C-alpha positions as a LaTeX table, in Angstrom:
\begin{tabular}{lrrr}
\hline
Residue & $x$ (\AA) & $y$ (\AA) & $z$ (\AA) \\
\hline
Ser1 & 185.36 & $-212.08$ & 94.33 \\
Gly2 & 185.60 & $-209.41$ & 92.21 \\
Thr3 & 188.18 & $-206.94$ & 91.00 \\
Lys4 & 191.34 & $-205.72$ & 92.41 \\
Ser5 & 193.15 & $-202.79$ & 90.37 \\
Val6 & 196.34 & $-201.40$ & 91.62 \\
Phe7 & 198.16 & $-197.96$ & 89.64 \\
Leu8 & 201.29 & $-197.24$ & 90.87 \\
Ala9 & 202.29 & $-193.05$ & 89.97 \\
Asp10 & 204.64 & $-192.32$ & 87.78 \\
Lys11 & 207.45 & $-190.09$ & 89.17 \\
Gln12 & 208.34 & $-188.37$ & 85.81 \\
Ile13 & 204.96 & $-187.26$ & 85.06 \\
Phe14 & 203.58 & $-186.57$ & 88.43 \\
Ser15 & 205.33 & $-184.13$ & 90.60 \\
Ile16 & 203.41 & $-185.37$ & 94.12 \\
Thr17 & 202.72 & $-188.99$ & 93.70 \\
Thr18 & 201.67 & $-189.39$ & 97.33 \\
Val19 & 197.78 & $-190.12$ & 97.38 \\
Asp20 & 196.11 & $-187.41$ & 99.44 \\
Phe21 & 193.30 & $-189.49$ & 101.70 \\
Lys22 & 190.87 & $-186.14$ & 102.71 \\
Thr23 & 191.06 & $-186.68$ & 98.89 \\
Leu24 & 189.67 & $-189.87$ & 98.82 \\
Glu25 & 187.69 & $-189.74$ & 101.59 \\
Lys26 & 185.63 & $-186.80$ & 99.66 \\
Gln27 & 185.24 & $-188.69$ & 96.46 \\
Ile28 & 184.09 & $-191.30$ & 98.60 \\
Arg29 & 181.50 & $-189.68$ & 100.88 \\
Glu30 & 180.23 & $-188.43$ & 97.34 \\
Arg31 & 179.83 & $-191.48$ & 95.85 \\
Ala32 & 178.15 & $-193.32$ & 98.79 \\
Tyr33 & 175.99 & $-190.75$ & 98.74 \\
Leu34 & 174.94 & $-190.40$ & 95.26 \\
Val35 & 174.65 & $-194.35$ & 95.44 \\
Ala36 & 171.93 & $-195.21$ & 98.27 \\
Gly37 & 172.50 & $-198.27$ & 100.15 \\
Leu38 & 175.79 & $-198.79$ & 99.03 \\
Ala39 & 178.54 & $-199.19$ & 101.62 \\
Phe40 & 182.01 & $-198.83$ & 100.76 \\
His41 & 184.64 & $-199.06$ & 103.05 \\
Leu42 & 188.38 & $-196.88$ & 102.90 \\
Tyr43 & 191.69 & $-198.18$ & 104.83 \\
Asp44 & 194.70 & $-196.22$ & 104.82 \\
Glu45 & 197.65 & $-198.61$ & 106.29 \\
Arg46 & 199.99 & $-195.93$ & 106.59 \\
Val47 & 198.90 & $-195.04$ & 109.71 \\
Asp48 & 196.21 & $-197.96$ & 109.69 \\
Thr49 & 193.06 & $-195.45$ & 109.54 \\
Glu50 & 189.98 & $-196.28$ & 108.22 \\
Lys51 & 186.66 & $-194.70$ & 107.59 \\
His52 & 183.19 & $-196.90$ & 106.26 \\
Phe53 & 180.33 & $-194.51$ & 104.35 \\
Tyr54 & 177.03 & $-195.95$ & 103.56 \\
Phe55 & 173.92 & $-193.59$ & 103.54 \\
Glu56 & 170.67 & $-195.07$ & 102.68 \\
Gly57 & 168.78 & $-191.63$ & 102.22 \\
Gly58 & 170.94 & $-191.03$ & 99.74 \\
Ile59 & 170.93 & $-186.78$ & 98.39 \\
Thr60 & 168.96 & $-186.61$ & 101.13 \\
Ser61 & 170.96 & $-187.19$ & 103.66 \\
Leu62 & 173.77 & $-185.35$ & 101.73 \\
Val63 & 171.60 & $-181.95$ & 101.98 \\
Gln64 & 170.78 & $-182.84$ & 105.35 \\
His65 & 174.49 & $-183.26$ & 105.80 \\
Leu66 & 175.18 & $-180.00$ & 104.76 \\
Asn67 & 172.78 & $-178.46$ & 106.49 \\
Lys68 & 173.94 & $-179.94$ & 109.78 \\
Asn69 & 175.32 & $-176.24$ & 111.26 \\
Lys70 & 172.12 & $-174.48$ & 110.07 \\
Ile71 & 168.53 & $-174.47$ & 111.33 \\
Thr72 & 166.26 & $-175.92$ & 108.49 \\
Leu73 & 163.07 & $-174.52$ & 108.15 \\
His74 & 161.44 & $-178.18$ & 107.23 \\
Ser75 & 162.44 & $-181.38$ & 106.27 \\
Pro76 & 163.98 & $-182.27$ & 102.94 \\
Ile77 & 162.54 & $-182.38$ & 99.77 \\
Thr78 & 163.18 & $-185.30$ & 97.10 \\
Ile79 & 162.30 & $-185.53$ & 94.34 \\
Arg80 & 163.33 & $-188.61$ & 92.06 \\
Lys81 & 162.08 & $-189.06$ & 88.32 \\
Gln82 & 163.34 & $-190.73$ & 85.27 \\
Ile83 & 162.43 & $-189.60$ & 81.35 \\
Asn84 & 163.56 & $-190.87$ & 78.11 \\
Glu85 & 166.50 & $-192.62$ & 79.76 \\
Ile86 & 167.80 & $-189.63$ & 81.92 \\
Gly87 & 167.46 & $-189.87$ & 85.41 \\
Val88 & 166.63 & $-187.18$ & 87.49 \\
Glu89 & 167.54 & $-187.26$ & 91.54 \\
Val90 & 166.98 & $-183.99$ & 93.96 \\
Ala91 & 166.94 & $-183.04$ & 97.65 \\
Ile92 & 165.85 & $-179.34$ & 98.37 \\
Gln93 & 165.74 & $-178.22$ & 101.93 \\
Tyr94 & 166.09 & $-173.73$ & 103.41 \\
Asn95 & 167.47 & $-172.83$ & 106.56 \\
Asn96 & 167.88 & $-169.77$ & 107.92 \\
Ser97 & 171.04 & $-168.52$ & 106.21 \\
Phe98 & 171.57 & $-166.29$ & 103.89 \\
Ser99 & 173.75 & $-168.34$ & 101.87 \\
Glu100 & 173.40 & $-170.66$ & 98.81 \\
Thr101 & 175.02 & $-174.27$ & 98.85 \\
Val102 & 174.02 & $-176.08$ & 95.75 \\
Glu103 & 175.59 & $-179.16$ & 94.66 \\
Ser104 & 175.62 & $-180.76$ & 91.12 \\
Phe105 & 176.41 & $-184.48$ & 89.83 \\
Ala106 & 176.35 & $-186.27$ & 86.78 \\
Asn107 & 176.68 & $-190.09$ & 86.39 \\
Val108 & 178.16 & $-189.55$ & 89.88 \\
Ile109 & 180.64 & $-186.90$ & 88.52 \\
Asn110 & 180.43 & $-184.29$ & 90.99 \\
Thr111 & 179.95 & $-180.63$ & 88.18 \\
Val112 & 181.47 & $-178.41$ & 89.90 \\
Glu113 & 180.99 & $-175.37$ & 87.77 \\
Gly114 & 177.22 & $-176.93$ & 86.85 \\
Gly115 & 175.93 & $-177.25$ & 83.31 \\
Thr116 & 172.39 & $-177.79$ & 81.93 \\
His117 & 170.97 & $-179.92$ & 84.83 \\
Leu118 & 171.49 & $-177.00$ & 87.12 \\
Thr119 & 170.65 & $-174.46$ & 84.85 \\
Gly120 & 167.13 & $-176.71$ & 84.28 \\
Phe121 & 166.39 & $-177.06$ & 87.86 \\
Arg122 & 166.86 & $-173.14$ & 88.55 \\
Thr123 & 164.01 & $-172.02$ & 85.88 \\
Ala124 & 161.89 & $-174.87$ & 87.65 \\
Leu125 & 162.57 & $-173.33$ & 90.95 \\
Thr126 & 162.09 & $-169.78$ & 90.08 \\
Arg127 & 158.52 & $-170.86$ & 87.69 \\
Ser128 & 157.07 & $-172.99$ & 90.62 \\
Ile129 & 157.77 & $-170.90$ & 93.25 \\
Asn130 & 156.23 & $-167.74$ & 91.34 \\
Asp131 & 153.47 & $-169.74$ & 90.60 \\
Tyr132 & 153.01 & $-170.88$ & 93.96 \\
Ala133 & 153.10 & $-167.50$ & 95.79 \\
Lys134 & 150.79 & $-165.87$ & 92.68 \\
Lys135 & 148.28 & $-168.60$ & 93.30 \\
Thr136 & 147.73 & $-168.33$ & 96.69 \\
Gly137 & 148.00 & $-164.64$ & 97.36 \\
Ile138 & 151.64 & $-164.23$ & 98.41 \\
Val139 & 152.59 & $-162.05$ & 95.99 \\
Lys140 & 149.68 & $-159.91$ & 94.05 \\
Ala141 & 148.56 & $-160.02$ & 90.33 \\
Asn142 & 150.27 & $-156.29$ & 89.95 \\
Glu143 & 152.95 & $-156.98$ & 92.12 \\
Glu144 & 156.75 & $-157.57$ & 90.53 \\
Ser145 & 157.65 & $-161.58$ & 90.58 \\
Leu146 & 159.91 & $-162.99$ & 92.85 \\
Thr147 & 163.43 & $-163.80$ & 90.85 \\
Gly148 & 166.37 & $-166.20$ & 91.27 \\
Glu149 & 168.64 & $-164.43$ & 93.50 \\
Asp150 & 165.60 & $-164.34$ & 96.06 \\
Met151 & 165.73 & $-167.84$ & 96.19 \\
Arg152 & 169.05 & $-168.68$ & 96.58 \\
Glu153 & 169.56 & $-167.23$ & 100.10 \\
Gly154 & 169.31 & $-170.24$ & 102.64 \\
Leu155 & 168.74 & $-172.75$ & 100.02 \\
Thr156 & 170.83 & $-175.68$ & 99.84 \\
Ala157 & 170.25 & $-178.72$ & 97.26 \\
Val158 & 171.56 & $-180.96$ & 95.54 \\
Val159 & 171.26 & $-182.25$ & 92.07 \\
Ala160 & 172.18 & $-185.26$ & 90.07 \\
Ile161 & 171.00 & $-187.09$ & 86.86 \\
Lys162 & 172.31 & $-189.91$ & 85.08 \\
Met163 & 171.73 & $-191.14$ & 81.35 \\
Asn164 & 174.22 & $-193.58$ & 79.72 \\
Ser165 & 177.66 & $-192.65$ & 79.73 \\
Asp166 & 177.99 & $-193.01$ & 75.73 \\
Gly167 & 175.96 & $-190.03$ & 75.27 \\
Ile168 & 176.84 & $-187.39$ & 78.03 \\
Glu169 & 178.98 & $-184.15$ & 77.11 \\
Phe170 & 180.97 & $-182.74$ & 79.39 \\
Glu171 & 182.78 & $-178.71$ & 78.69 \\
Gly172 & 186.25 & $-179.54$ & 79.61 \\
Gln173 & 188.81 & $-181.17$ & 80.25 \\
Thr174 & 188.27 & $-181.80$ & 84.21 \\
Lys175 & 184.48 & $-182.62$ & 83.30 \\
Gly176 & 183.65 & $-179.85$ & 85.73 \\
Lys177 & 180.83 & $-179.05$ & 83.47 \\
Leu178 & 177.35 & $-180.48$ & 81.98 \\
Gly179 & 176.74 & $-179.46$ & 78.66 \\
Asn180 & 173.55 & $-181.80$ & 77.23 \\
Ala181 & 171.33 & $-179.71$ & 76.05 \\
Glu182 & 168.58 & $-182.22$ & 75.99 \\
Val183 & 169.18 & $-182.04$ & 79.88 \\
Thr184 & 167.51 & $-179.15$ & 80.77 \\
Pro185 & 163.93 & $-179.13$ & 79.54 \\
Ile186 & 163.83 & $-183.04$ & 81.75 \\
Val187 & 164.99 & $-181.72$ & 84.73 \\
Gln188 & 162.75 & $-178.33$ & 84.82 \\
Thr189 & 160.13 & $-180.41$ & 84.11 \\
Val190 & 160.74 & $-182.94$ & 86.83 \\
Val191 & 161.38 & $-180.53$ & 89.02 \\
Lys192 & 158.35 & $-177.99$ & 88.83 \\
Glu193 & 156.04 & $-181.07$ & 88.84 \\
Gly194 & 157.66 & $-182.51$ & 92.11 \\
Leu195 & 157.93 & $-179.20$ & 93.43 \\
Glu196 & 153.98 & $-178.43$ & 92.65 \\
Thr197 & 152.95 & $-181.94$ & 94.30 \\
Phe198 & 154.91 & $-180.90$ & 97.49 \\
Phe199 & 153.87 & $-177.63$ & 97.98 \\
Glu200 & 150.18 & $-178.82$ & 97.51 \\
Glu201 & 150.59 & $-181.57$ & 99.68 \\
Asn202 & 152.55 & $-179.65$ & 102.20 \\
Pro203 & 151.38 & $-175.95$ & 102.61 \\
Ala204 & 152.75 & $-174.92$ & 105.49 \\
Asp205 & 155.91 & $-175.96$ & 104.80 \\
Ala206 & 155.47 & $-174.62$ & 101.44 \\
Arg207 & 154.64 & $-171.06$ & 103.73 \\
Thr208 & 157.49 & $-171.66$ & 105.30 \\
Ile209 & 159.86 & $-171.43$ & 102.39 \\
Met210 & 157.54 & $-168.55$ & 100.37 \\
Glu211 & 158.22 & $-166.04$ & 104.09 \\
Lys212 & 161.51 & $-166.55$ & 103.40 \\
Ile213 & 161.67 & $-165.89$ & 99.25 \\
Val214 & 159.50 & $-163.65$ & 100.17 \\
Leu215 & 161.86 & $-161.53$ & 103.31 \\
Ala216 & 164.57 & $-161.80$ & 100.48 \\
Ala217 & 162.93 & $-159.92$ & 97.60 \\
Arg218 & 162.16 & $-157.06$ & 99.77 \\
Ala219 & 165.66 & $-156.71$ & 101.09 \\
Arg220 & 166.56 & $-156.80$ & 97.45 \\
Leu221 & 163.97 & $-154.18$ & 96.69 \\
Ala222 & 164.89 & $-152.37$ & 99.62 \\
Ala223 & 168.14 & $-151.87$ & 98.72 \\
\hline
\end{tabular}
């Protein structure tokens, strides 16, 4: 039982009507990560190819996939909580590289241009790390605070929110950027609480992350 959907692209509207397997594969893989425990099966009968996607770990598995060819500094930090009917899920893992990889989603739509959920995440990350650095004496009271730029080196993160589709607001026709202002403080609260708990319960991992960020800060100041 179930629902079968069939479509045929109109050649008068679309210049290319051939279905691209790689595009479908990427979209389905993302949804399999975002909806943990749901299995997807993709068949291309043109060339007798099939792919199967199932990730029990959800976005935690996605962060591990993004870091698969990198040396990671700690186990993924996974934060999940729902506030006012807005579900927030975040996974974070630092690696030893100098680049940043952050992906964001709203109702399983890839918000490639970010938006209010990503703003809330970045604000919470900066505040949580600065608070912990000063609390533990890694950064002295009279020293300059760590910046968001310092925290981006080696950062791999996935930020995903779920909310009522009737109230979700996107900027632009391609739904590339989330525009709901009320999402920012909710994501900020959830991420800050989650990071504070992780740092308290995992001091060794917290120190490893701090050392990476302080090193980036020193390089920035030297430059």
